[in-house]
N, C-alpha and C positions, 0 to 999 in steps of 0.2 A: 438568239448566240449568233455568233459567227463560225463561218464556216474555215476550214484550213486554208489560208492566202485571205483573208479576208481582215479589215481592221474592224473595228468600231464605226454602226452607225450614228451618222448625224442629220439630224432634222435643217433643212435650207426651207426658207420661203420664196417659193419660185413655183412655177406650173412647169409643169415638163410636159412635152408631146414625141412620140417615137414614129420618125419620119423614115420609112423603108428600113426599118429596125436600131435607125438611131438618135439618142434623144437630144430635144432640144430645149433647154432652158429655157421661159421667158419669164424677165425679172421688170415690176417695175410699179411707179406709186398704184393703188388704189386707184382703181376708177380709168387707167392707162389701156386699156383693153386686153389685157390679158386672156382671159377666158375668154374674149370676142375672137382674138386670133386661134386661140388654140381649138376653137369650134370650126372655125372657115378650115383651121387643118384635119380635123377629124373628118369634115365635109368632101376633103378629096382623099380620104384612106386613112390618115397617118392612126395612130392609134395612143390613148391617152395614158401618161405615165401618172402625172398628177395633178390637179388644178389647187394651184395657193398650199400647196404644203409639199414637199418629198422629202422621203430619206435618200440619203448618199451613203454609199459606201466602195471599200475600194474589192477588187474581186482580180486578182492575177495584177494587177499593176495598172489597170483600169476603175476609171469611176463611173460607179453603175447607180441611177436614179428607181426609187421603189415609188409605188403608193407606197402613205401611213397605214396600217392595217385597219383604224378607227375611221378615215377618208376614203378607202381603197374605194376607186369607181365614182365615187360624188363629185358633179360639178354643179355651180351653182350659177344660174344663170340668168342675171341680172334681169328684173320684171316677169320673170317666170317663175323659178323656187328652183330646189336641188334635183336634177335627176341622176338614174345612175348609168353608168356605161362600164361595159369590158374595160381593166386595166390591166398594165405588165409591164416590169419592168425592162430598162433598156441601159445601156452604156451612154454616155452623156458625151457629146460629140460636136455642141455648139452652146455658146449662151449669148439671148441677145435680153440688150435692156431697152424697152420700151421709152424714147421718148421723141416728142414735137418735133425736135431741134438734130434730128441724128443727120449725119455726115451724110452728101449728097452720093459720091463714091469714096471708095474704099478699095485699096490696091493690095493690101495685105490685111486682115485682121489679126489686132496685138492679141494678147493671150493672159487670164486671168488664173491664180493658181487658186483652187477650190481644192480643199483638202489634200493638197501637196502635190496635185496632178493639174498643168497647163491646158487650159481651156480656149480654144479661138472665141471670142469675146465682141459684140458689134454692138452698138447703138442703132436703134434700130426704129424705124417709123412704121405703129403697127396699122396703118390705118389707110384707109380704102380696100378699094376690091382685088386688085393682085396682091394684097399684103400676103397671101399664104403662097400663093407663087413664088412672090421674092422669098420667104422664107426657105423655101425648096431650092433654089436658085443658093442663097446665101450657105447650105448645107454643103451643099455640091463642090461648091466654091471651093469655103473657108472651114468647112467641119472635118474633122478627123475621123480616120476611117473605122467601121467596122470592128472591134479586135479578132484577133485570129485569122 
């Protein structure tokens, strides 16, 4: 049931991690490194919202990502199995689309409408030891601020 100020929930095929309370959507084809990037961020102190599927809802004009109840806290780690981690909702601040051919330099992030909200969107190379650090900088430079 939706609370006052909320629109209906939409399922979205993406991972989502909360960095400093702000949600970062991580999208890409199977095997592109979505979960690996999420694990690198979690290792640096980020929180899990969802792995490979999230619920999106509007809350007072802001887009929020939440873990779906049937997979909340579950992360499938390739060659290991499913592990359980704490998970929580976060306002969506940035969208990353993993691709090997991402632009090297971005002056201004374009935005994409998701459920009617414009979200800064970067094509992002998630490979390499500094990928998680680059996500943190991308969020600082291009991400939406925390609501309120």
